[in-house]
C-alpha positions in Angstrom: -43.7 56.0 -29.0 -41.0 52.9 -29.0 -38.8 53.6 -32.1 -36.7 50.8 -34.3 -34.5 49.9 -32.1 -35.5 49.9 -29.3 -34.2 46.6 -27.3 -37.6 44.6 -26.6 -37.7 44.2 -22.5 -38.1 40.2 -21.6 -39.9 39.7 -18.7 -38.0 36.5 -16.7 -40.3 33.6 -16.8 -41.0 32.4 -13.6 -39.9 28.8 -12.7 -41.9 27.0 -10.5 -39.7 24.4 -9.0 -37.1 27.1 -8.0 -37.6 27.4 -4.6 -37.7 24.2 -4.0 -34.2 23.7 -5.9 -33.4 26.3 -3.8 -34.2 24.4 -0.5 -32.5 20.8 -1.8 -29.2 22.9 -2.8 -29.4 24.0 1.3 -30.1 21.0 3.0 -27.3 19.2 0.8 -25.2 21.8 1.9 -25.5 21.6 5.7 -24.1 19.3 8.4 -24.1 16.4 8.5 -25.5 15.8 4.5 -22.5 17.7 3.5 -19.9 15.3 4.9 -21.9 11.9 3.9 -21.6 13.0 0.8 -17.8 14.5 1.1 -17.2 10.5 2.3 -19.0 9.1 -0.5 -16.6 11.0 -3.4 -14.4 10.4 -1.3 -14.8 6.7 -2.1 -15.2 7.0 -5.4 -11.9 8.5 -5.8 -10.0 5.8 -4.1 -8.8 3.1 -6.6 -11.1 0.6 -6.9 -8.6 -2.4 -5.5 -5.8 -0.5 -4.8 -2.0 -2.5 -5.2 -3.9 -5.4 -6.4 -1.8 -5.6 -9.2 2.4 -5.3 -8.1 5.4 -3.9 -10.4 7.0 -7.1 -12.2 10.8 -6.5 -14.1 11.6 -9.2 -16.1 15.5 -8.7 -17.3 17.8 -11.7 -19.9 20.9 -12.4 -19.2 23.4 -14.8 -21.5 22.5 -17.7 -19.1 19.0 -17.1 -17.3 16.0 -14.6 -17.1 15.8 -12.4 -13.2 12.7 -11.6 -12.1 12.2 -9.0 -10.1 9.3 -8.2 -8.1 8.5 -5.5 -5.6 6.1 -6.1 -3.3 6.2 -3.4 0.2 5.0 -4.8 3.4 4.6 -8.0 2.3 5.8 -11.0 4.7 8.1 -13.4 3.4 5.3 -16.0 4.5 2.5 -13.7 2.0 4.2 -15.3 -0.6 3.7 -18.0 -3.3 5.7 -18.9 -5.8 4.0 -22.1 -9.0 6.1 -22.8 -11.9 4.0 -25.1 -14.4 5.2 -26.0 -17.4 6.9 -22.3 -19.5 5.0 -20.3 -16.9 6.1 -18.8 -13.3 3.3 -17.2 -11.4 3.0 -15.3 -7.8 1.3 -14.7 -6.0 0.4 -12.7 -2.6 -2.1 -13.3 0.3 -3.0 -10.8 2.8 -5.3 -11.3 5.0 -6.2 -8.5 8.4 -8.5 -10.1 10.9 -9.5 -7.0 13.3 -11.6 -7.9 16.4 -12.8 -5.9 19.7 -14.9 -6.8 22.3 -15.9 -4.5 24.9 -18.1 -6.5 28.6 -19.4 -3.4 29.5 -21.1 -2.2 26.5 -21.9 -5.8 25.5 -19.9 -5.0 21.6 -18.5 -7.1 20.0 -16.4 -5.7 16.5 -14.9 -8.0 14.1 -13.9 -7.6 11.2 -11.8 -9.5 8.1 -10.4 -8.5 4.9 -8.9 -10.6 2.3 -6.2 -9.7 -0.9 -4.9 -11.7 -3.8 -3.2 -10.5 -5.6 -0.8 -12.4 -8.8 1.1 -11.4 -11.9 1.9 -14.9 -14.2 4.9 -14.5 -16.7 5.8 -16.9 -19.9 9.0 -17.9 -21.1 9.9 -19.0 -24.5 11.2 -22.0 -23.1 9.3 -24.7 -19.7 10.9 -24.0 -16.7 13.4 -26.5 -15.2 12.0 -25.6 -11.5 14.2 -27.5 -9.6 16.7 -25.0 -10.7 14.6 -21.5 -9.8 15.7 -20.1 -7.1 14.0 -17.1 -5.2 15.1 -15.0 -2.4 13.4 -11.3 -1.0 14.5 -8.8 0.7 13.5 -5.4 1.8 10.2 -5.8 -0.1 12.6 -7.6 -3.0 11.3 -10.6 -4.7 13.6 -11.2 -7.0 13.7 -15.6 -8.8 16.5 -16.3 -10.9 15.1 -18.6 -14.1 18.0 -20.1 -16.0 17.6 -20.6 -19.5 17.2 -23.7 -20.9 19.3 -25.4 -23.6 17.4 -28.1 -25.7 19.6 -30.1 -28.2 20.5 -28.2 -31.6 20.4 -30.3 -34.5 21.7 -30.2 -38.1 20.5 -30.4 -41.0 21.7 -32.7 -43.5 21.6 -31.8 -47.4 
């Protein structure tokens, strides 16, 4: 006779899809599916647009601003500097073209990738584009923007 302090015995309910879930799990863990799923995971771990931007630093001195941009692996020909009013824009355009031809097996592959990135800096005064100087060495772009002195107005009483 069961006592008051006996714990009720629970029976495990049969899971209607238990075997099916085990089969699917086993399928997903076996090659080549597992390798494919891991490659998808690796794809989504990477940033969507790697190096879509670049580091820019602006230092102010008494008579000028010095803009420094870190552009490792970029050729001078891939860099553009544009000035419009009080803004300075630095743009980088990287284009990679890959072509492979195999006449024996009649395989032709051609792929192109284009990556563009830019940064724009706004100054508190119009930029005199004739006085701006730029140099590029070892992946470091340095642009010197002289400050423009306006006319000082005296206030009368």
